[in-house]
N, C-alpha and C positions, 0 to 999 in steps of 0.2 A: 504494499500499500504506500503510495507517494505521500509524503508529508507536506504540510504547508508551512509557509514562513510568513511573517507579518507583512513583508513587502508585497505580497501577492493579493492580500485582501486588506485594504486600508481606507481610511477616510481621506479628506482633503489634506494636502501637505504632509502626507505621511502619518496622520493622526490614527491612533488605535481607537476604532469605534466600537469595540466589543463591549458587552455589558460587564462591568467589573465583577470579579469573582466574589467580592465581598457582598454584592448585591444579590448574586444567586444564592449564596450561603444563607443570607437573611431570609430570603423568600422560601427556601426549602424548609428552614426551621419553622417558619410561621405556618407553612401548610401542614407539616408533620404535627404540630401541636394542635392545629384545628381539627385534623382528622381524629386525633385522640379525643378531643373534647366533644366531637359528634359521633363517637363510637363507631368510627369506620376504620378498618384494619389497614387501609392503604388506598392508593389511588393511581390510576393510569391517566397521565396527562397526554392528550393526543391532538387537541385543536392547535393549529399552527400558531396563533397568537399567544396562546397559553405556553406552548413549548418555547417560544422565544422569551417569554417572561421568566420561565423557571430554569431553562437550560442554556439560554444565551443564543439560540439559533432557531430556525424553523425548518429543520431537516425532515425528511420522511421517517419519523421515529415515534417511539412510545416511551415516555418517562415514567418509571415506577417509583413512587415515593411512599415508604412505609409510615404508619402512624407512630408517633413517639411511644416508646416502651413496649412495642410488639417485638415478637421474636425475629422479625425481619429488620428491625431497626438496629443501628449501631449500638444503642443503649441496651438493647435486649439481646445482644450477641450476635445479631445477623450482619449482612453485608451492606445494609443501608440502601439509599437510592441508586438507581441504574437507569441509563438511557440506552434502549435497545434501538439500533439504527438500521434502517433499511438502505438509505441513501441520503447524504453522503457521509460516510464515517470519518474520513479525513477532515472535513469542514466541521463536523460535530465536535471533534476533539479539539481543533483549534479555537472555535467559538466559545467552548466551555472553559477556556483557560489552560488547555493542555495539561501539564503535570500538576497544576494547581486547581484543576477541576474539582468541585465539591461532590462529584458523583462519579461512579464508574461509567464507562462507555463501552459497549459491546455490540457486535453484530446482531441484528434481529434474529432469533432462533426460528426454526421451522415451527409453524403454528402447532403441529402435533406434539411438539416438545416444550411448548411454552410453559405449561404447568409444571413439569419436571424441573425446568430451570428455576422457576419461581420457588418451588419447594426447596431446592438446594440452597436458597438464599434465606430460608427461614420462614417463607409465606405459608400460612395454613388456612387462610381465608380469602375469598375473591376480593380483589381491589375494586374500589368504586370507579365508575366510569362517568364521562360527561355527556349524560343522556340529553341535556339541553343544547349541546353544541355539535354533536356528530351524527351523520346520516344514519338512519335506522338499519340499513344493511350492514354497515361497518360495526355498529353497536351489537347487533344480533350475532355476528360472527364471533366476537369476542366473548359475549355472554355464553354462547354455546361451548366454546373452548373452556371457559373458566368454570362451567357449571359443576365440575367435580369438586370444586372448592366452595360451592354454595352459591347463593344469589349475589349479584353485584349491586351495591348501592349507587347513589347519585352524588357526585361531587361538584356538580355544575355551580350551585349557588354559593358554596364554600369558596371556590376560586374566585368568583365574581366579587364576593365581599372582601377578600384579601386584596385584590387589585384596586378597589376603590381608594385605599389609603396610599398616597404617593410618597416615595422617600425623597430625601433632599436631592439625591442624584436625578430622580425622575423629574422633579420640579425644575432642575437646572436645564434639562433637555427641552422642557416646555418653554422656558424662558428664551433659550436660543432659537426655538422654533418661532416665537413671537417676533424676534428681531428680523428673521427672514421673511416672515409674513408681512411685516411693515413695509419692506422693500417691494413686495408684490403690489401693495396698495398704492405706493409711490409711482410704480410703473403704470398702473391704471390711470393715474392722474396725468402722467406725462403723455400717454397715448390717446387720451379722450378727446374726441372731436365730433362735431355733427357728421353723421352719415357712416361712421365707423360701426361695424357689426358687433353684437355681443360676443361672437366667438373669436373675432379678431382681438378684442380686449382680454378675453380669457387666455388666449394664446400668448400674449405678452406677459401676463402674470405667470403663466405656467413655465415660461422660459427661466424666470428668475428662480422659481422653486426647484426646478429640475437640476439647475447648474449647482444649487446649493446642496443637492443630495436627496431630494424626494424621490422615493423608490417606485412610484407609479400607481400605488394602491392606497385607497382609504378603507380601512378595516371596518366593517359593520357587524354588529351582533345580531340584530333582529332580522329574521327571514321574513319576506323575501326583498328586503331593502338593499339597494345598491346606490352608491353616492357618486355624483359628479361634483367634485369638490370646488369647481369654478363656477358658482352660480352668479352670473351677471345678468340682470333682467332690467329692461328699459321701458318706461312707459307702460302701455297696456299689457305687455308681456308679464309684467309683475303680478298681474291678476289672473294669470292662467294656472289652474290647478294641475296637480300630477299625482302619480301613485305614491310619492315620497311622503312620509309623515312629517311634514314641515309646513311652515306658514306659507312659504313661497315655493311655487312649483317651477314656472317657466316652461317654454315650449320644447326645449331640447332640440337637437339637429334632426332627429328622426324618431319614429314611435318606439324603437327598441331602447333608445336613450331618451325617453320622453320626460325629461326634467332638465332644469338648468338653462344654460345659454343656447341660443339658436341663431338664425340668420337675420333676426329683427335688427334694424339699424337705429342708432341713436338719434333722437330728435331734440331740438332746443327746448329748454324750460320743462323738461319731463323728469320725473324722479328715476334715478338709475340705482338700484339696490345691488351692491357688490358684497357678496358673502363668500369668502375665501377661506380655505383650510390649508394649513401647511403641516407636514409631518416630519419631524426631525428625529432620526434614529428610531423611528416607530411611534413617536409621541405627538399627538394631535393638539393644535390650537385652532380655535374657530373664532372668527371675527366678521362682523358686518358694518359697513359704512355706506353713507349715501352720497351720490355724486349727481351733478347735473351740468349740462352745457348751457350757460346762462343762469339766470336767477329762478329759483323755485318760488311758487306763490306762497303767500303768508299761510294759507291753509295747510300746506305740506309742512311748513316749519312748525306750525302749532301741533300737528299730528306727531311730529318727532319728539317735540317737548313733552308731550303726554306719555310717549313711551319711555322717555328718560325717567319719568315720574314712576311708572310701573317698574322699571329696572331697579330704581333706588329702593322701592318697597320690597322687591324680592330679595335684594342683596342684604337689606337691613334685617329681614326675617331670618335668613340663613345665618348671618353673623351672630345672631342671638342664640343660635342652637335650636331654633324652632323646627318642627318636622317640615319636610318638603312639601307635603300636602297642605299645610298651613301657609307656607310661602305662596303656593299656587292660589289658595283662597284669598289671601290678602292682595296679591298682585292682579288677579283677574277681576276682583271687585273694584279696585281703582280704575281699571280699563272700562268696565261696564258703566261705573258712574259717570265717566267721561263721554259715554255714548258710543263705545266700540263693541258692544256685545255681539253684534252681527259681523264684525270685521276682525276681531282679535285672532291672530294666528291663522288667518284664512277667512274666506266668506262661506257662509252656510250653503250647502251641507258639507263643505270640504274644510272644516276647521280642524286644526290640531289642538289638543287639549293638554298643552304643557307650556311652560314659560322658561325652561332651562333643562339641559341634559348634561350628564356628567361625561367627561372626555378623558382619554388617556391613550392606551394603545388602540382603542376603538372610538368611533365617533359617538356612539350611542350606548354609553355605559350607564350603570346605575350609581345613586338613585337619580330620579327625575323630579322636577318640580311640577308635579301633577297630583291629581286624586290617586289615593291608594298607597302613596309612598309615605307611610306614617312613621318616618324616622328622619333624623337630621342628616344634613351632608356632614360626613365625618370630618374631623380635624385632619388635614392632609388630603381631603377630597378636592377634586378639580372639576369645575362646572362652567359650561358656556350658558350664559343667561341672555335670552334673545326675544324680547317682546317685539312683535311686529303687528302692523295692521295692513289689511289688503282690501283694495277696492277695484272696480272694473278698470279704472283708469291708471292703476299702478299700485305699488306697495312702498311702505317706508317703515323703518325701524332701525334697531342697533343690536349689536351683539358683541360681548367681550367674554374672555375666559378668565375665571377666577380661581383662586385656591383659598380654602378656608384655614386660617390660623387659629391660635388659641383664643384670641379675642376680637377677631375682625376678619373680613374678606379682603384679600389682597388681588387686585387686578393684574394679570400677566400680560394683557395685550393693549393697555391703554396708559401712556404716559406722554410726556413732552416729545419723546423721540419716536413714538410708535403711533402716529396718526391720532392725536387726541381729539381733533375736530371730528364731529359726526356727520356734518354735511360739508363736502367740497364742491364748490361751484366754480367752474373754470370758464 
């Protein structure tokens, strides 16, 4: 097997863009403890995003993590976590930190031998699987093979909860992402002119993002959502609904990509909503600003001021540690009292019922500022807060990504250097 060296896989200017081994160690420990607390003997991590989170890469692999104190754990005399890799073993070793890897790395055994290999490592019960993330045919195959060890539990929610709380290292990645994202908005402003198409503006912003290291995918959790991260909609296109669970749909270029920017051309004195996502080393930040060629009417300015009031209400509620459902209730009531019940986050019947969504390695993480999320945004949680109103003649609103600290909400995407203005009129 050919080995890899750092010069073959690196970030810009020779930077090492691997997840630090200390991060992987901390995450594996957190998962092993959570498994113990939830009476699960261990878990198979198989979803690509979660493999990146726990193993440092997204190879075709299965990561086994035993619960703390079980016979398969190091504390219990077993061999501890192991990454079984189908492809690529050499990359998996490098991305996990090589000799410093906090888990063993082995070729994936033949399925008929999988149970025997697990038993040799001290496993006596079936590991939990990610029922909420993996296709049924894939899950069923593993359940059948593991059935001699008993039924498989579900580890989906446990992993989701662990990922809600971001480490200092993760926050730094999001801060860097916000800096690059601000340059995307600067590029939109520099290229904006009457007659330019939405897609041309997206292409200019995309170039900035790609050169900075964007990998080409926005990871989504909720099926069947797919995200076009460059949502630039001008004028009446801002009032077109789509399949996507968001305030603003947009025409998209064709029905298979039926959301976001299309061939609509910018006209003077119309609202242009620019909702751009950047992903730095896997970590998402989400932001929306308004643009126009020429001046927007006072009515549009008033609508944006009202959405700022809604945003402030939601941020204040989350900062106090109130449940996300309470933040939704308070924010939506402010909007309704201002006359936007039929326009908040879309027009009836195509309204979205949220005012904020958590972000991280995926665009649609939990919790959400919506009914049913009767718990607070945890300290260390990161959320995009995005009140918007939609009309037939267009849409307007704002969005910023925030992190909850001990006594406040800190904005990651809005300061003097990161497009503080909410309307840019050129």
